[in-house]
C-alpha positions, -999 to +999 in steps of 0.1 A: +423+282-695+426+278-654+469+281-645+466+242-642+462+238-677+487+267-679+516+245-660+501+213-678+504+229-713+543+238-705+551+208-686+551+196-728+572+221-739+604+219-716+624+214-748+625+247-757+643+264-728+663+230-731+676+234-764+708+249-763+700+275-787+673+292-763+690+326-760+695+326-722+703+360-724+666+373-734+656+397-704+687+402-687+692+436-701+660+444-691+666+426-656+700+448-653+685+481-658+657+468-630+684+457-608+702+492-612+673+509-592+670+483-561+682+501-526+684+470-514+702+432-523+683+410-500+655+389-509+645+377-544+622+363-559+612+349-601+577+346-606+575+317-635+610+309-634+613+282-658+641+261-657+668+280-675+679+295-641+689+324-659+680+354-633+683+331-609+725+333-615+718+372-625+704+376-588+732+353-573+758+373-588+741+412-577+740+400-543+705+391-539+693+355-525+670+342-549+636+318-548+616+305-577+577+295-581+564+281-615+531+263-621+547+241-643+559+209-617+577+197-649+598+234-647+601+230-610+618+196-615+645+203-640+654+241-616+658+219-588+682+195-608+701+225-616+706+242-589+695+216-560+708+245-532+675+271-541+646+270-529+621+265-556+582+260-552+555+248-570+524+271-570+496+287-589+507+329-578+467+333-583+468+312-552+498+307-535+508+328-502+539+344-505+547+351-467+582+366-478+596+402-480+612+410-509+638+434-520+635+422-560+607+405-578+603+396-615+574+376-632+594+375-668+567+367-694+549+350-672+523+371-653+506+375-691+493+339-681+470+349-654+433+351-659+421+390-665+398+386-640+427+383-614+458+401-624+444+429-604+447+409-573+480+389-576+492+430-586+484+442-555+496+408-534+532+409-551+536+448-544+523+441-509+556+413-506+579+441-516+601+461-490+596+496-494+621+504-519+616+471-536+613+465-573+594+444-595+597+443-627+575+419-654+567+416-691+533+419-706+511+422-743+514+460-747+478+460-761+457+494-761+432+478-747+423+450-719+419+418-734+424+375-732+432+349-763+443+314-761+469+302-788+493+275-799+522+291-811+542+270-792+526+238-795+497+231-772+474+258-764+481+280-737+458+318-724+470+353-724+460+380-706+471+418-703+453+448-683+466+470-717+492+496-709+475+522-698+457+497-672+487+483-657+497+521-655+465+527-633+471+497-610+501+508-597+495+543-596+464+531-575+489+511-555+513+541-547+540+528-567+564+543-586+564+541-622+607+536-632+607+523-664+582+510-696+599+497-725+588+476-760+614+457-759+612+436-786+591+463-814+571+468-833+564+434-813+540+444-784+565+428-758+568+454-731+580+455-698+578+478-669+598+484-642+581+500-608+595+506-568+573+505-539+567+537-526 
């Protein structure tokens, strides 16, 4: 599946995040842990920002100036409607040029939709867009080996990929990053998150 296909899939299921039963605390504790490592509180970016605004709100509360990007036109439309004062951009992070420098970047439950062949290039671009000392947090499938698959758990088919734990660690170490935290936060599920700092 191409990233545009992922966007179209998410356009069909925004109701999941708009539902009052959606857990808006999902990922908040993990982000607070990441923010504790941040040395500065300048610009922040939420990649795959979706429509809930929960990380945007947290970043504002923590003194950052956040913006968001998403491949789903419907998610961006809802995000802008919810908070028109924030800059939200529609785009494919694989192709989108990050022209700003950030002190904090999050990609919660979004990087795993990037084609496996483009993961390392996108991660390098993200790290390049951080200021020195900047923090990147993202979640991924904590598999041993790299791999990819498609499932329809949420309704429409959605693509997932992962470099695997060692693959991601090697990627960040090769980029000269400091590994700050790695955790299976929904164990025994493979949902894993990583916090790295740009050295």
